[in-house]
C-alpha positions as CSV (number, residue, x, y, z in Angstrom):
1,M,118.9,127.3,134.6
2,L,120.5,123.9,134.7
3,R,117.5,122.3,133.1
4,A,117.3,125.0,130.4
5,S,121.0,124.9,129.5
6,A,120.9,121.1,129.4
7,E,117.9,121.2,127.0
8,I,119.5,123.8,124.8
9,S,122.8,121.9,124.6
10,N,121.0,118.5,124.3
11,T,122.9,117.3,127.3
12,E,121.6,114.7,129.7
13,V,122.2,115.7,133.4
14,D,122.2,113.3,136.3
15,L,120.6,115.3,139.1
16,R,122.1,112.9,141.7
17,L,125.3,114.8,141.4
18,L,123.5,117.8,143.0
19,N,123.1,115.7,146.1
20,G,126.8,114.9,146.3
21,E,126.6,111.4,144.7
22,A,129.7,111.0,142.6
23,S,129.3,109.6,139.1
24,D,131.9,108.0,136.8
25,D,129.5,108.0,133.9
26,S,128.3,111.6,133.9
27,K,128.2,113.3,130.5
28,V,129.2,116.6,132.1
29,A,132.9,117.2,131.9
30,H,134.6,117.2,135.3
31,A,131.3,116.6,137.0
32,N,132.7,115.2,140.2
33,E,135.2,118.0,140.6
34,L,132.5,120.6,139.9
35,M,130.1,118.9,142.3
36,S,132.7,118.9,145.0
37,F,133.6,122.5,144.4
38,A,130.0,123.6,144.5
39,T,129.4,121.7,147.7
40,A,132.5,123.3,149.3
41,V,131.3,126.8,148.2
42,A,127.8,126.2,149.7
43,S,129.3,124.7,153.0
44,R,131.5,127.7,153.5
45,D,134.3,125.4,154.6
46,E,137.5,127.2,153.7
47,K,139.7,124.2,153.9
48,A,137.4,122.0,151.8
49,L,137.1,124.9,149.3
50,A,140.8,125.3,149.0
51,D,141.2,121.5,148.4
52,C,138.4,121.4,145.9
53,R,139.6,124.5,144.1
54,S,143.0,122.9,143.6
55,K,141.5,119.6,142.4
56,L,139.2,121.4,139.9
57,L,142.1,123.5,138.6
58,A,144.3,120.4,138.1
59,A,141.5,118.5,136.4
60,A,139.9,121.1,134.3
61,G,142.2,124.2,134.1
62,A,142.0,127.8,135.1
63,K,139.2,128.8,132.7
64,V,136.8,126.2,134.1
65,L,137.7,127.1,137.7
66,V,137.1,130.8,137.0
67,D,133.8,130.0,135.3
68,A,132.7,127.7,138.1
69,A,133.5,130.4,140.7
70,A,131.7,133.0,138.7
71,V,128.6,130.9,138.5
72,A,128.7,130.1,142.2
73,A,129.1,133.8,143.0
74,N,126.2,134.8,140.7
75,F,123.9,132.2,142.3
76,Q,124.8,133.5,145.7
77,R,123.9,137.0,144.6
78,M,120.6,136.0,143.0
79,V,119.5,134.0,146.0
80,R,120.3,136.9,148.4
81,I,118.4,139.4,146.3
82,A,115.4,137.1,146.0
83,D,115.4,136.3,149.7
84,S,115.8,139.9,150.8
85,I,112.9,141.2,148.7
86,G,110.7,138.2,149.2
87,I,110.1,137.2,145.5
88,P,107.2,134.6,145.5
89,V,107.4,131.6,143.3
90,D,104.3,131.3,141.0
91,S,102.2,128.1,140.9
92,E,103.2,127.2,137.3
93,S,106.9,127.4,138.2
94,L,106.3,125.2,141.3
95,K,104.5,122.6,139.1
96,R,107.4,122.5,136.6
97,A,110.0,122.2,139.3
98,Q,108.2,119.5,141.3
99,P,110.0,116.5,139.6
100,A,113.4,118.0,140.5
101,V,112.2,119.0,144.0
102,D,111.2,115.4,144.6
103,Q,114.3,113.8,143.0
104,L,116.6,116.0,144.9
105,G,114.7,115.8,148.2
106,L,114.6,119.6,148.5
107,R,111.8,119.6,151.1
108,R,114.3,118.3,153.6
109,F,115.9,121.8,153.9
110,R,114.6,124.2,156.6
111,T,114.1,126.9,154.1
112,A,111.5,124.8,152.3
113,E,109.1,125.8,155.0
114,N,108.7,129.1,153.2
115,T,107.7,127.6,149.9
116,P,104.1,126.5,149.3
117,V,103.5,122.9,148.4
């Protein structure tokens, strides 16, 4: 989804942000605050989440905070549904995703054991 929305909006996205590497030259507004918020959501660290939520609110405003929380919640929902019903990833999707998989080092996660190479 990130790749598609970036292409549609003609926005260059630095995938290093997804691995927690801060960037001062990102073309995504409030990229560092959004990255920290997403990391805190995924880590389930309530203290970190409260801190990141406050920083994102101060930097970007309530609308961006609510949108970011909604996107995070939606992804959590989609992943849980896909995992629970065992949706397979087709070979064409795997081929298209491979550059991002390599750049982000996604094979390092334990759950990658369940995805064919």
